[in-house]
C-alpha positions in Angstrom: 51.2 -21.3 -111.4 54.4 -23.2 -112.6 54.7 -22.9 -117.0 55.2 -26.1 -118.4 58.8 -25.4 -118.7 59.2 -25.2 -115.3 57.4 -28.3 -114.7 59.9 -29.8 -116.9 63.1 -28.8 -115.1 61.0 -30.2 -111.8 60.4 -33.4 -113.6 63.4 -33.9 -114.6 65.0 -33.1 -111.0 63.4 -36.6 -110.0 66.1 -38.5 -112.3 69.5 -39.0 -110.6 70.9 -40.8 -114.0 69.3 -39.4 -116.7 71.1 -36.5 -118.3 68.6 -33.1 -118.0 68.8 -32.3 -121.6 66.7 -35.6 -122.5 63.9 -33.9 -121.2 60.7 -32.1 -122.8 57.4 -31.3 -123.0 57.4 -34.0 -125.6 60.0 -36.7 -123.9 58.2 -40.3 -123.3 59.2 -40.8 -120.0 58.6 -44.2 -119.6 60.7 -45.2 -121.7 63.6 -43.4 -119.9 65.8 -46.5 -118.7 65.1 -44.6 -115.6 61.9 -44.0 -114.8 60.5 -46.7 -111.8 57.8 -47.0 -109.8 59.6 -45.3 -107.3 60.5 -41.9 -109.5 56.9 -42.8 -110.0 56.3 -42.0 -106.4 58.3 -39.2 -106.2 56.2 -37.9 -109.1 53.1 -38.2 -106.9 54.7 -36.6 -104.0 56.2 -33.3 -105.7 52.9 -32.8 -107.6 50.7 -32.5 -104.6 53.1 -30.6 -102.5 53.7 -28.2 -105.7 50.4 -27.9 -107.0 48.4 -29.5 -104.6 47.1 -31.9 -107.1 46.5 -35.4 -105.6 47.5 -37.8 -108.7 46.4 -41.3 -108.9 47.5 -44.1 -110.6 45.0 -43.9 -113.1 45.9 -40.4 -114.1 49.1 -42.2 -115.7 46.8 -44.7 -117.8 46.3 -42.2 -120.9 49.0 -40.2 -121.0 52.5 -40.6 -122.2 54.6 -37.6 -122.0 55.5 -34.8 -120.0 53.3 -32.3 -120.8 50.7 -34.7 -121.0 51.0 -34.8 -117.2 51.4 -31.4 -116.9 47.7 -31.2 -118.5 46.5 -33.8 -116.5 47.6 -31.4 -113.1 45.8 -28.5 -115.0 43.2 -30.2 -115.8 42.9 -30.8 -111.8 43.0 -27.3 -110.5 
């Protein structure tokens, strides 16, 4: 099982132009200039591959931070 810190690193790797130093569990990823629906799809694919969890668009409606996404994944394991 990946730790929260490992998940933050994996999350940061989805972004090409955003400095990895801006990513922390408390980061509101939707406020990042580079955030897009394409990165959202990449996130869904990464979570499926790494955790075996299928996230849906509804799972993102109530989350705002990277830690929220991580906790959503944990709740589905």
